[in-house]
N, C-alpha and C positions, 0 to 999 in steps of 0.2 A: 504862754496858752495855757500855763498850769497857774499864774497870777491870775490870766484873768476867768477865767472858772472858778480859782474860787472869789472874785469881787461877782459874777451875775450868781452864785449861791449864795453867796452873800445879800444882793440887792434883791432876789428868787423866798431869801427869810424873812425880808423885808424889816430887818433890823440891824444895829449900826456892826461893827466887827468887833470892840468889844461885849457887845449885846450876844454876836453866835460865838466865842471864843469861849463865853461866860457856860452856856446852856452844852456845849461842844462837850468841855471841863466838867459838866455833869455825868457826861454819858462814856467818860474815861479816854476820847478823846481831845486829839488836840489837830490845830489846822495841819501843823508837819505830817500825822498819820494820811488827812487824809489825801495831801497834792499825794505823799508816796501814792496812795492807793489812787489816785486817779492818775499816775506816768503814762502807767502802758496805753487808753488813751490819746495822749498826748499826745504820745510821741507817733499814734496813728495817725490822728488830725493833722499833725506837721508835715509826716507826711508825703499826705496825698495835700494836701496846702501847696507843696515845692514841686509835685509831680505835674500839680494841674494850672498851676504857674511859669510852669515849666512852658512845657505844651501850651498855653496861650500868652509864652511871646513866642517860641518856633511861627506857628501857625499866622503868629501878629494878628489878636483878634484886639481887636479897639470897641468902644464903648464912644459916639462922636457928639458932639455938643447938638446933635439934630436931634439925637436917639433920647436924650436929655429934655429938646423943649418938647418933645412927641407925651413926654412925661411929666409936663410942668404942673397938672393935676397935683398929682402927688406931695408937690412944694408948697401947693397953698396951702395963705394963712400963714405961711413962715415968715413971719415980720423980719426977725434978725440975719442981716445980711452974712456974716460972718457961718452962722448953726445954719440953715438954709445951704450954703456952698459945701458945709463940712456934710450934714445929709443927702446933698448932691454927689458928694464923693462918696462915699457909701456904697451908693445907690446906682453908681459908675461901676467899680468894685464886686457890685453881686450881680453887674445887669454881666458883668464879663465875665466871674466862672457861668454865669446860664448859657452864653455863649459859646465858652470851651464845651459843658458838660454834651450841649447839646450837639455839638461840634463830632464828639467822640461818642455819644448815643447813632452817630445818622450816619458815622463813617468803620463804626466793630458791629463786627457779628458777636453775637454770646451765644456760649456752650457750657456747661457745668463741667467741671472735672474738676480736679483732685486738688485738695491745696496742698501751695506746698508754701515757705517759708522763701520771700525772696532771694535771698545768699545762696541758698541751695539752688532754688531754678535756676536761678543763673553761675551757678559749676555743672547743671547741667542735670543735676537729680532730677525727679517728676517731670521731665518736659514732653510736653503733648505730643501724642502719639499720631 
C-alpha cells in the first residue's frame, strides 16, 4: 500500500523518482521518512479493504459479464485487447466494491457514538448502550 502511495505521489508530481528524491533531499526529507509518515493511513486503508473484501466474499457479490457489457461505452476506443481486458478487470473490482458499499448502506443504520479502538471494542469496552 505504501509503495502504491509512493508511485501515485511520484506520478502526480510529474517527475521521475530520481528527481523527486533530489527535491525531497533538498527539503530534508527522504522516501523512507515519507513512507513512515504514510504508514498509519496505509494500515487503515488495508484494514478497510480486507473487511470489504470479506463482506464481498461472504455476501457472494459478483460483477457479471452482462454488467460489463452494459458499460461497454467506458471501454470504447481502447484498441489494445490486453489493455482493454486490464481496464475491464479494474472496473469489475471497483464495481464489486461499489456493490458491497451499497449493500452495507442499504442493510445498516448508522448512529453517532463514541469512538473506540477496535481492540477495546472487541474486549467489551465502550460497547454500545
